[in-house]
Residue frames as qw, qx, qy, qz and C-alpha x, y, z in Angstrom:
[[0.094, 0.621, 0.184, -0.756, 100.92, -21.00, 38.02],
 [0.505, 0.569, 0.566, 0.318, 99.20, -19.85, 34.87],
 [0.261, 0.280, 0.172, 0.908, 99.53, -16.66, 32.87],
 [0.328, -0.690, -0.378, -0.523, 96.12, -15.57, 34.20],
 [0.676, -0.646, -0.293, 0.198, 97.16, -16.06, 37.83],
 [0.579, -0.183, 0.004, 0.794, 100.33, -14.03, 37.22],
 [0.136, 0.110, 0.249, 0.953, 99.06, -11.23, 34.99],
 [0.361, 0.356, 0.439, -0.742, 95.35, -11.24, 35.80],
 [0.494, 0.464, 0.729, 0.096, 92.49, -11.90, 33.44],
 [0.148, -0.096, 0.329, 0.928, 92.82, -9.73, 30.30],
 [0.149, -0.477, -0.698, -0.513, 89.09, -10.12, 29.61],
 [0.298, -0.647, -0.572, 0.407, 88.23, -8.43, 32.90],
 [0.085, -0.571, 0.037, 0.816, 89.07, -5.11, 31.22],
 [0.587, 0.579, 0.562, 0.063, 86.66, -4.94, 28.23],
 [0.228, 0.947, -0.058, -0.219, 88.06, -1.60, 27.05],
 [0.213, -0.642, 0.673, 0.298, 91.42, -3.32, 26.47],
 [0.678, 0.168, 0.711, 0.083, 89.93, -6.16, 24.43],
 [0.115, -0.146, 0.570, 0.800, 90.40, -5.94, 20.67],
 [0.592, 0.293, -0.015, -0.751, 87.50, -5.11, 18.37],
 [0.814, 0.107, 0.561, -0.105, 85.83, -8.25, 16.99],
 [0.115, -0.350, 0.715, 0.595, 87.46, -9.70, 13.90],
 [0.639, 0.212, -0.356, -0.648, 85.59, -10.80, 10.79],
 [0.845, -0.011, -0.529, -0.077, 86.53, -14.36, 11.77],
 [0.466, -0.715, 0.398, -0.335, 87.00, -14.56, 15.57],
 [0.778, 0.231, -0.578, 0.088, 89.50, -17.15, 16.72],
 [0.308, 0.144, -0.698, 0.630, 90.33, -16.46, 20.39],
 [0.255, -0.587, -0.712, 0.289, 88.27, -16.25, 23.58],
 [0.114, -0.473, -0.121, 0.865, 88.88, -12.47, 23.54],
 [0.122, 0.015, -0.562, -0.818, 87.57, -12.26, 19.96],
 [0.297, -0.431, -0.818, -0.239, 84.42, -14.17, 20.90],
 [0.241, -0.584, -0.520, 0.575, 83.89, -12.00, 23.99],
 [0.011, -0.331, 0.156, 0.931, 84.22, -8.91, 21.77],
 [0.203, -0.194, -0.745, -0.604, 81.74, -10.41, 19.29],
 [0.282, -0.558, -0.768, 0.139, 79.27, -10.97, 22.14],
 [0.158, -0.538, -0.262, 0.786, 79.72, -7.36, 23.31],
 [0.062, 0.113, -0.443, -0.887, 79.13, -6.09, 19.75],
 [0.288, -0.368, -0.789, -0.399, 75.90, -8.08, 19.36],
 [0.305, -0.564, -0.650, 0.408, 74.76, -7.15, 22.89],
 [0.117, -0.391, -0.065, 0.911, 75.30, -3.44, 22.18],
 [0.195, -0.039, -0.553, -0.809, 73.01, -3.65, 19.13],
 [0.297, 0.224, 0.728, -0.576, 69.76, -3.69, 21.11],
 [0.563, 0.419, -0.066, -0.710, 67.71, -2.79, 18.00],
 [0.431, 0.302, -0.797, -0.295, 68.84, -6.08, 16.49],
 [0.272, -0.034, -0.948, 0.161, 67.97, -8.47, 19.33],
 [0.226, 0.117, 0.558, -0.790, 65.26, -6.79, 21.46],
 [0.630, 0.179, -0.124, -0.746, 62.43, -7.13, 18.90],
 [0.596, 0.172, -0.759, -0.198, 63.16, -10.87, 18.64],
 [0.029, -0.148, 0.835, -0.530, 62.78, -11.68, 22.36],
 [0.668, -0.302, -0.428, -0.529, 59.83, -13.89, 23.23],
 [0.273, -0.317, 0.746, -0.517, 58.78, -15.45, 26.52],
 [0.656, -0.092, -0.671, -0.333, 57.33, -18.93, 26.90],
 [0.596, -0.522, 0.301, -0.531, 55.62, -19.89, 30.14],
 [0.994, -0.067, -0.011, -0.084, 56.45, -23.58, 29.63],
 [0.863, -0.068, 0.107, 0.489, 60.13, -23.50, 28.69],
 [0.251, -0.615, 0.214, 0.717, 63.01, -21.15, 28.01],
 [0.629, 0.752, 0.182, -0.071, 62.71, -19.48, 24.62],
 [0.459, -0.509, 0.449, 0.573, 65.74, -19.32, 22.31],
 [0.671, 0.727, 0.141, -0.045, 66.65, -18.30, 18.77],
 [0.704, -0.098, 0.259, 0.654, 69.87, -18.47, 16.79],
 [0.098, 0.903, 0.063, -0.414, 70.90, -14.91, 15.83],
 [0.330, 0.817, -0.439, -0.178, 74.04, -15.50, 13.84],
 [0.933, -0.110, 0.252, 0.232, 76.44, -18.12, 12.58],
 [0.236, 0.872, -0.411, -0.125, 79.96, -17.67, 11.31],
 [0.691, 0.381, -0.605, 0.106, 83.05, -19.72, 10.68],
 [0.504, 0.053, -0.747, 0.429, 83.23, -21.94, 13.74],
 [0.011, 0.115, 0.584, -0.803, 80.65, -20.18, 15.95],
 [0.201, -0.601, -0.673, -0.381, 76.96, -19.60, 16.68],
 [0.055, -0.105, 0.354, -0.928, 75.22, -16.76, 18.54],
 [0.302, -0.484, -0.806, -0.158, 72.01, -17.57, 20.43],
 [0.250, -0.348, 0.177, -0.886, 69.48, -15.35, 22.21],
 [0.389, -0.310, -0.862, 0.096, 67.63, -16.84, 25.21],
 [0.352, -0.512, 0.070, -0.781, 64.85, -15.57, 27.45],
 [0.367, -0.104, -0.848, 0.368, 64.19, -16.67, 31.00],
 [0.474, -0.639, -0.219, -0.566, 60.98, -16.13, 32.93],
 [0.342, -0.549, 0.579, -0.496, 61.16, -16.23, 36.73],
 [0.802, -0.183, 0.505, -0.263, 61.79, -19.79, 37.89],
 [0.885, 0.458, -0.072, -0.036, 63.08, -21.06, 34.53],
 [0.393, -0.693, 0.578, 0.178, 66.46, -22.76, 34.40],
 [0.495, 0.541, -0.616, -0.290, 68.72, -24.81, 32.19],
 [0.979, -0.197, 0.045, -0.039, 69.19, -27.81, 34.44],
 [0.480, -0.622, 0.536, 0.308, 72.72, -29.08, 35.04],
 [0.825, 0.538, 0.159, 0.072, 74.51, -29.49, 31.69],
 [0.426, -0.492, 0.387, 0.653, 77.74, -29.04, 29.80],
 [0.496, 0.733, -0.093, -0.456, 78.37, -27.83, 26.24],
 [0.945, 0.246, 0.144, 0.162, 80.29, -30.87, 25.04],
 [0.713, 0.019, 0.145, 0.686, 83.36, -29.76, 23.07],
 [0.177, 0.761, 0.227, 0.582, 82.19, -26.14, 22.72],
 [0.285, -0.195, -0.373, 0.861, 83.37, -23.15, 24.71],
 [0.027, -0.789, -0.553, -0.267, 80.90, -20.35, 25.38],
 [0.124, 0.036, -0.239, 0.962, 80.70, -16.69, 26.23],
 [0.164, -0.683, -0.710, -0.060, 77.43, -15.91, 28.01],
 [0.090, 0.133, -0.102, 0.982, 76.35, -12.28, 28.31],
 [0.003, 0.616, 0.724, -0.309, 73.35, -11.19, 30.38],
 [0.150, 0.403, 0.369, 0.824, 71.47, -8.57, 28.36],
 [0.368, -0.466, 0.044, -0.803, 68.72, -7.69, 30.82],
 [0.846, -0.437, -0.128, -0.276, 67.56, -8.90, 34.20],
 [0.185, -0.631, 0.724, -0.208, 69.69, -11.14, 36.39],
 [0.901, 0.050, -0.405, -0.146, 70.57, -14.82, 36.24],
 [0.552, -0.628, 0.534, -0.126, 72.28, -17.12, 38.73],
 [0.713, 0.401, -0.573, -0.053, 74.89, -19.65, 37.68],
 [0.770, -0.478, 0.406, -0.116, 75.71, -22.71, 39.74],
 [0.568, 0.588, -0.573, -0.056, 78.89, -24.52, 38.80],
 [0.927, -0.135, -0.327, 0.124, 80.43, -27.81, 39.77],
 [0.703, -0.109, -0.314, 0.628, 82.61, -27.28, 42.83],
 [0.148, 0.092, -0.138, 0.975, 81.52, -23.68, 43.50],
 [0.109, 0.520, 0.650, -0.544, 78.65, -21.70, 44.93],
 [0.355, 0.784, 0.503, 0.073, 76.09, -19.51, 43.19],
 [0.325, -0.167, 0.187, 0.912, 77.25, -16.59, 41.08],
 [0.285, 0.780, 0.411, -0.376, 74.85, -13.70, 40.40],
 [0.411, 0.109, 0.495, 0.758, 75.07, -12.51, 36.80],
 [0.162, 0.717, 0.313, -0.601, 73.65, -8.99, 36.40],
 [0.587, 0.778, 0.218, 0.047, 72.91, -7.27, 33.09],
 [0.238, 0.904, -0.354, 0.040, 76.17, -6.54, 31.27],
 [0.547, -0.530, 0.648, 0.007, 78.07, -9.42, 32.88],
 [0.725, 0.432, -0.494, -0.210, 79.95, -11.84, 30.65],
 [0.726, -0.404, 0.546, -0.112, 80.94, -15.35, 31.67],
 [0.446, 0.507, -0.697, -0.240, 83.41, -17.58, 29.82],
 [0.863, -0.170, 0.380, -0.287, 82.58, -21.30, 30.01],
 [0.039, -0.499, 0.829, 0.247, 85.10, -24.01, 29.15],
 [0.686, 0.092, -0.602, -0.399, 84.23, -27.16, 27.20],
 [0.620, -0.109, -0.767, 0.121, 82.90, -29.90, 29.46],
 [0.012, 0.117, -0.537, 0.835, 82.26, -27.57, 32.43],
 [0.262, -0.517, -0.808, -0.104, 79.08, -28.66, 34.23],
 [0.020, 0.075, 0.306, -0.949, 76.89, -25.76, 35.30],
 [0.016, 0.645, 0.762, 0.062, 73.29, -24.66, 35.64],
 [0.023, 0.104, 0.024, 0.994, 71.75, -21.27, 34.92],
 [0.119, -0.610, -0.780, 0.066, 68.50, -20.16, 36.55],
 [0.098, -0.493, -0.064, -0.862, 66.36, -17.08, 36.81],
 [0.419, -0.427, -0.736, 0.317, 65.62, -17.01, 40.52],
 [0.008, 0.117, 0.180, -0.977, 64.41, -13.39, 40.50],
 [0.339, 0.562, 0.647, -0.387, 60.89, -12.04, 40.03],
 [0.346, 0.749, -0.135, -0.548, 61.70, -10.35, 36.68],
 [0.899, 0.408, 0.133, 0.088, 62.31, -11.84, 33.21],
 [0.369, -0.662, 0.468, 0.455, 65.89, -12.04, 31.94],
 [0.777, 0.628, -0.029, -0.044, 67.53, -12.21, 28.52],
 [0.537, -0.582, 0.503, 0.347, 70.97, -13.61, 27.70],
 [0.623, 0.690, -0.316, -0.190, 73.23, -13.95, 24.68],
 [0.793, -0.338, 0.489, 0.135, 75.39, -17.05, 24.14],
 [0.488, 0.700, -0.478, -0.208, 78.29, -17.39, 21.70],
 [0.897, -0.203, 0.391, 0.026, 79.37, -21.01, 21.23],
 [0.454, 0.738, -0.484, -0.126, 82.67, -21.90, 19.58],
 [0.074, -0.053, -0.715, -0.693, 82.77, -24.20, 17.81],
 [0.553, -0.211, -0.223, -0.774, 79.03, -24.16, 17.18],
 [0.510, -0.214, 0.671, -0.494, 77.00, -26.09, 19.73],
 [0.584, 0.136, -0.701, -0.386, 76.53, -29.69, 18.61],
 [0.605, -0.236, -0.744, 0.158, 76.15, -31.29, 22.04],
 [0.297, -0.530, 0.315, -0.730, 74.60, -30.20, 25.31],
 [0.497, -0.063, -0.856, 0.131, 74.93, -33.03, 27.80],
 [0.542, -0.602, -0.015, -0.586, 72.21, -32.93, 30.48],
 [0.273, 0.154, -0.843, 0.437, 72.91, -34.22, 33.98],
 [0.585, -0.499, -0.321, -0.553, 69.42, -35.04, 35.28],
 [0.802, -0.539, -0.258, 0.015, 69.27, -35.25, 39.03],
 [0.631, 0.141, -0.251, 0.720, 72.74, -33.69, 39.32],
 [0.311, -0.913, -0.260, 0.041, 72.65, -31.24, 42.23],
 [0.480, 0.496, -0.202, 0.695, 75.13, -28.39, 42.05],
 [0.474, -0.421, -0.513, 0.578, 76.22, -27.04, 45.39],
 [0.016, -0.906, -0.300, -0.299, 74.80, -23.72, 46.50],
 [0.294, -0.924, 0.229, -0.089, 77.59, -22.79, 48.92],
 [0.892, -0.108, 0.100, 0.428, 81.30, -23.38, 48.45],
 [0.338, -0.586, 0.214, 0.705, 84.40, -21.52, 47.28],
 [0.409, 0.741, -0.179, -0.502, 84.89, -19.58, 44.02],
 [0.812, 0.043, 0.559, 0.166, 85.62, -21.71, 40.95],
 [0.593, 0.167, 0.541, 0.573, 86.29, -21.85, 37.22],
 [0.351, 0.582, 0.497, 0.540, 86.44, -19.23, 34.53],
 [0.163, -0.040, -0.120, 0.978, 86.63, -15.46, 34.37],
 [0.060, 0.767, 0.617, -0.167, 83.64, -13.32, 35.15],
 [0.287, 0.159, 0.226, 0.917, 83.46, -10.20, 33.00],
 [0.112, -0.719, -0.556, -0.401, 81.38, -7.13, 33.49]]
């Protein structure tokens, strides 16, 4: 048993999470940082662009040991199966809806306001399979230096629930 299975996921209750620190160092700190940036719509909304060929992305912020990225997703766009190497991530959907497919689990709908914690080395795929554009925010810690693609890797669309807490 783990602490999370005994006490529940502390990140599932955002109002109990601490305010972001000047130098985040825990998963909770990075989730709080993502919520702070997400709440500042005037900061990120004017930067959003859409590209009909590929997902659009821009780095919003860097700090000691982390990076914050903004991504846009037109209908039908996806990441392909990949992992984040040695980096953990907190993904927050800012608008629209995305679907995440993970190794060993079925699809997970991620609506606006949902946060997802992703462990280093976890293979997943994110797609916009709706008819509306979507925008997401990604905090990588440490900063993203590797994103391993798994071309031709098919993630299962129907199975049991899997890794990582879902926040939102």
